[in-house]
Backbone as JSON, one array per atom type, in Angstrom:
{
  "sequence": "MPANIKIAPLAVALLLGLGMTLASFGYQSMGPARASYGNAGCETQPETCTNGQMLGEILGAGFPLQYVVDNVSTSVWYSLGPEDDFKFLPFLLDLLFYTLLVYGMIKFTQARRGRAK",
  "N": [[-80.14, 46.48, -141.82], [-81.07, 49.64, -140.34], [-84.68, 49.97, -138.82], [-85.52, 52.78, -138.88], [-84.7, 54.36, -140.41], [-85.58, 56.96, -142.68], [-86.94, 57.89, -145.32], [-86.06, 60.03, -147.9], [-89.19, 61.9, -148.8], [-89.36, 63.33, -151.15], [-87.85, 62.18, -152.72], [-89.08, 59.35, -152.82], [-91.69, 59.78, -153.84], [-90.55, 60.99, -156.71], [-89.49, 58.57, -157.77], [-91.93, 56.82, -157.55], [-93.72, 58.43, -159.29], [-92.22, 58.34, -161.6], [-92.68, 55.68, -162.32], [-95.2, 55.62, -162.29], [-95.65, 57.63, -164.45], [-94.43, 56.14, -166.66], [-96.03, 54.13, -166.42], [-98.13, 55.06, -167.37], [-97.87, 54.53, -170.26], [-99.6, 52.44, -171.19], [-102.15, 54.04, -171.84], [-103.44, 54.46, -174.52], [-104.44, 56.51, -177.58], [-105.9, 58.05, -180.24], [-105.14, 60.98, -182.06], [-104.39, 63.75, -180.3], [-102.45, 64.49, -182.16], [-101.62, 65.15, -185.64], [-100.85, 63.27, -189.14], [-99.61, 62.86, -192.04], [-100.76, 60.46, -194.47], [-99.82, 59.72, -197.26], [-100.88, 59.95, -200.61], [-102.62, 57.87, -201.44], [-105.91, 57.55, -201.59], [-106.8, 59.88, -201.97], [-108.14, 60.54, -204.27], [-110.69, 59.26, -204.13], [-111.82, 59.8, -201.26], [-111.69, 63.06, -201.18], [-112.49, 64.99, -199.37], [-110.85, 64.67, -197.0], [-108.14, 64.97, -197.78], [-105.32, 67.5, -198.11], [-103.69, 69.8, -200.06], [-103.38, 67.41, -201.42], [-102.29, 65.11, -200.21], [-103.07, 62.73, -197.87], [-104.37, 63.23, -194.62], [-104.57, 62.83, -191.22], [-105.27, 61.62, -188.1], [-102.92, 60.14, -185.59], [-101.74, 57.46, -183.58], [-101.16, 57.87, -180.22], [-99.39, 57.85, -176.88], [-99.38, 57.86, -173.69], [-100.25, 59.94, -170.48], [-101.39, 62.51, -168.63], [-100.47, 63.83, -171.39], [-99.46, 62.85, -174.23], [-96.61, 61.34, -174.7], [-94.99, 59.51, -176.26], [-95.68, 59.31, -179.79], [-97.2, 58.05, -183.1], [-95.25, 57.31, -185.64], [-95.47, 57.63, -188.76], [-94.09, 57.3, -190.97], [-91.88, 55.5, -190.82], [-92.7, 52.99, -189.12], [-95.34, 50.42, -188.29], [-98.52, 51.06, -188.61], [-101.07, 52.42, -186.63], [-99.81, 51.13, -184.18], [-97.25, 51.06, -181.46], [-93.7, 51.41, -180.63], [-90.04, 51.4, -180.73], [-89.41, 52.35, -182.5], [-90.47, 54.95, -182.73], [-91.75, 58.1, -182.19], [-90.22, 60.04, -179.84], [-91.41, 62.17, -177.39], [-89.89, 64.54, -175.71], [-90.32, 66.82, -173.98], [-93.31, 66.58, -172.97], [-93.29, 64.36, -171.71], [-91.51, 64.71, -169.83], [-93.15, 66.55, -168.41], [-95.45, 65.23, -167.88], [-94.51, 63.48, -166.2], [-93.55, 65.13, -163.85], [-96.33, 65.66, -163.38], [-97.18, 63.67, -162.12], [-95.39, 62.81, -159.99], [-96.05, 65.13, -158.56], [-98.41, 64.92, -157.72], [-98.09, 62.89, -156.07], [-96.2, 63.24, -154.02], [-97.77, 65.38, -152.94], [-100.05, 63.62, -152.47], [-98.26, 62.38, -149.9], [-97.5, 64.11, -148.22], [-99.79, 65.27, -147.17], [-100.8, 62.77, -146.17], [-98.85, 62.58, -143.96], [-99.26, 65.26, -142.7], [-101.66, 64.43, -141.81], [-101.7, 62.3, -139.68], [-99.83, 63.61, -137.7], [-101.69, 65.08, -136.88], [-103.36, 63.63, -135.71], [-102.04, 62.75, -133.53]],
  "CA": [[-80.4, 48.02, -141.96], [-82.08, 49.73, -138.99], [-86.2, 50.01, -139.22], [-86.15, 53.75, -138.35], [-83.96, 54.85, -141.57], [-86.33, 57.81, -143.38], [-86.64, 58.06, -146.83], [-86.83, 61.27, -148.06], [-90.64, 62.03, -149.38], [-89.64, 63.75, -152.83], [-87.0, 60.36, -153.91], [-90.33, 58.44, -152.88], [-92.34, 60.66, -155.08], [-89.93, 60.62, -158.05], [-89.57, 57.08, -158.13], [-93.52, 56.34, -157.92], [-94.0, 59.59, -160.42], [-91.43, 57.86, -162.68], [-93.4, 54.35, -162.25], [-97.01, 55.71, -162.89], [-95.41, 57.87, -165.92], [-94.25, 54.92, -167.57], [-97.4, 53.13, -166.55], [-99.39, 55.6, -168.6], [-97.98, 54.53, -171.79], [-100.81, 51.81, -171.58], [-102.88, 54.58, -172.52], [-103.12, 55.22, -175.99], [-105.64, 56.91, -177.9], [-105.65, 58.63, -181.29], [-105.11, 62.23, -181.84], [-104.6, 65.48, -181.13], [-101.76, 64.41, -183.51], [-102.12, 64.22, -186.97], [-100.0, 63.32, -189.88], [-99.81, 62.74, -193.54], [-100.3, 59.16, -195.04], [-99.12, 59.73, -198.57], [-101.79, 60.36, -201.3], [-103.5, 57.2, -201.88], [-107.16, 57.42, -201.36], [-107.4, 61.12, -202.03], [-109.27, 60.12, -205.4], [-112.12, 58.65, -203.68], [-111.88, 60.89, -200.46], [-110.88, 64.35, -201.24], [-112.16, 65.86, -198.18], [-109.74, 64.15, -195.86], [-106.7, 65.63, -198.31], [-104.86, 68.68, -198.32], [-102.42, 69.72, -200.67], [-102.74, 66.56, -202.21], [-102.03, 64.48, -198.56], [-104.19, 62.52, -196.69], [-103.89, 63.73, -193.42], [-105.53, 61.62, -190.22], [-104.93, 61.5, -186.57], [-102.2, 59.19, -185.08], [-101.77, 56.91, -182.1], [-100.26, 58.53, -178.86], [-99.52, 56.99, -175.61], [-99.31, 58.81, -172.42], [-101.45, 60.62, -169.95], [-102.37, 63.32, -169.41], [-99.85, 64.2, -172.27], [-99.14, 62.16, -175.07], [-95.41, 61.61, -174.97], [-94.66, 58.89, -177.8], [-96.39, 59.53, -181.48], [-96.67, 57.11, -184.22], [-94.21, 57.88, -186.88], [-96.38, 56.54, -189.69], [-93.33, 57.44, -192.21], [-91.05, 54.52, -190.04], [-93.68, 52.01, -188.52], [-96.64, 49.69, -188.85], [-99.48, 52.17, -188.53], [-101.7, 52.28, -185.61], [-99.2, 50.33, -183.33], [-96.42, 52.28, -180.96], [-92.6, 50.92, -180.24], [-89.05, 52.05, -180.3], [-89.25, 53.17, -183.94], [-91.84, 55.72, -183.2], [-91.22, 59.49, -181.76], [-90.53, 60.34, -178.16], [-91.61, 63.4, -177.3], [-89.31, 64.57, -173.99], [-90.99, 67.72, -173.03], [-94.19, 66.03, -172.3], [-92.68, 63.33, -170.63], [-91.31, 65.37, -168.44], [-94.4, 67.29, -167.62], [-96.09, 63.81, -166.92], [-93.5, 62.92, -165.12], [-93.97, 66.21, -163.0], [-97.52, 66.19, -162.79], [-97.57, 62.57, -161.06], [-94.55, 63.53, -158.8], [-96.34, 66.52, -157.51], [-99.59, 64.09, -157.02], [-98.0, 61.6, -155.18], [-95.71, 64.15, -153.12], [-98.88, 65.85, -152.1], [-100.33, 62.53, -150.99], [-97.41, 61.9, -149.16], [-97.46, 65.61, -147.16], [-101.34, 65.28, -146.72], [-100.58, 61.78, -145.01], [-97.67, 63.16, -143.11], [-100.36, 65.82, -141.76], [-102.87, 63.58, -141.08], [-100.78, 61.48, -138.84], [-99.45, 64.82, -137.34], [-103.14, 65.99, -136.14], [-104.06, 62.24, -135.19], [-100.84, 62.3, -132.26]],
  "C": [[-81.35, 48.39, -140.55], [-83.31, 50.15, -139.56], [-86.48, 51.59, -139.34], [-85.68, 54.43, -139.59], [-85.58, 55.98, -142.26], [-85.85, 58.0, -144.43], [-87.22, 59.37, -147.24], [-88.26, 61.56, -149.14], [-90.35, 62.2, -150.91], [-89.29, 62.1, -153.73], [-88.35, 59.74, -153.84], [-91.09, 58.51, -154.17], [-92.06, 60.56, -156.19], [-89.97, 59.26, -158.19], [-91.42, 56.09, -158.03], [-93.78, 57.29, -158.97], [-93.74, 59.14, -161.57], [-92.17, 56.71, -163.31], [-94.23, 54.69, -163.14], [-96.46, 56.97, -164.74], [-95.32, 57.02, -166.94], [-95.13, 54.13, -167.95], [-98.39, 53.63, -167.87], [-99.06, 55.42, -170.07], [-99.05, 53.46, -172.23], [-101.47, 52.94, -171.84], [-102.81, 54.97, -173.42], [-103.94, 55.2, -176.67], [-105.27, 57.48, -179.47], [-106.17, 59.88, -181.37], [-104.56, 62.6, -180.34], [-103.38, 65.17, -182.47], [-101.8, 64.22, -184.64], [-100.95, 64.09, -187.8], [-100.34, 62.76, -191.21], [-99.39, 61.29, -193.99], [-100.46, 58.53, -196.25], [-100.79, 60.15, -199.3], [-102.78, 59.29, -201.87], [-104.92, 57.3, -200.97], [-107.71, 58.83, -201.33], [-108.22, 61.54, -203.11], [-110.6, 59.88, -204.97], [-112.38, 59.78, -202.57], [-111.41, 62.16, -200.46], [-111.1, 65.19, -200.2], [-111.19, 65.57, -197.1], [-108.24, 64.39, -196.52], [-106.18, 67.12, -198.46], [-103.6, 68.77, -198.57], [-102.11, 68.13, -201.37], [-102.19, 65.01, -201.11], [-102.91, 64.01, -198.21], [-104.02, 62.59, -195.51], [-105.03, 62.94, -192.45], [-104.89, 61.61, -188.9], [-104.29, 60.11, -186.17], [-102.25, 58.82, -184.01], [-100.77, 57.43, -181.58], [-99.97, 57.68, -178.0], [-98.95, 58.07, -174.54], [-100.35, 59.79, -171.48], [-101.11, 61.54, -169.05], [-101.63, 63.82, -170.78], [-99.11, 63.28, -172.9], [-97.33, 62.02, -175.14], [-94.44, 60.37, -175.92], [-96.19, 58.66, -179.06], [-96.27, 58.15, -182.33], [-96.12, 57.48, -185.12], [-94.68, 56.77, -188.18], [-95.05, 56.19, -190.99], [-92.33, 55.58, -191.67], [-91.53, 53.12, -189.65], [-94.86, 51.32, -189.01], [-97.3, 50.75, -187.95], [-100.41, 51.55, -187.48], [-100.94, 51.35, -184.33], [-97.7, 51.55, -182.55], [-95.32, 50.95, -180.64], [-91.74, 51.52, -180.7], [-88.98, 52.78, -181.29], [-90.32, 54.68, -183.74], [-91.11, 56.67, -182.63], [-91.54, 59.32, -180.56], [-90.6, 61.32, -177.97], [-90.88, 63.87, -175.51], [-89.93, 65.68, -173.35], [-92.34, 67.02, -172.17], [-93.92, 65.12, -171.55], [-92.49, 63.81, -169.66], [-92.64, 65.99, -167.51], [-95.31, 66.19, -167.11], [-95.76, 63.68, -165.81], [-93.61, 64.23, -163.74], [-94.9, 66.23, -161.99], [-97.68, 64.77, -161.57], [-96.36, 62.39, -159.76], [-95.01, 64.63, -157.59], [-97.45, 65.59, -156.61], [-98.89, 63.39, -156.32], [-97.25, 62.34, -154.09], [-96.83, 64.68, -152.68], [-99.8, 64.89, -151.34], [-99.62, 62.19, -150.01], [-97.02, 63.01, -147.65], [-98.81, 65.44, -146.78], [-101.21, 63.54, -145.69], [-99.9, 62.35, -143.69], [-98.56, 63.97, -141.78], [-101.12, 65.48, -141.03], [-102.61, 62.6, -140.0], [-100.36, 62.37, -137.72], [-100.33, 65.21, -136.33], [-103.76, 64.9, -135.39], [-103.15, 62.17, -133.61], [-101.74, 63.03, -131.01]]
}
């Protein structure tokens, strides 16, 4: 393969953006999504209940937007896995964010190189 093949900057940015988006799964935090944990505990903590249901923040993953959130009805609480809810629009927005960030860095570097000559 010739060494002077140019790879499209947008393709590189998209691949790196996808990798960064998937890596952002490692950033897991509680909230802002909320869910019902059933009615257990409403007798002892009525201030945390609404309509007889215990509400609380749930675990989510992704940065800057959470694209995987804990599904308290089908999975282990406070643990994310394939059974949890995947949100496509936040994933797409995270991918766009990281792709534009990398693409901007590539273009900035190219402009700096051009000025240095």
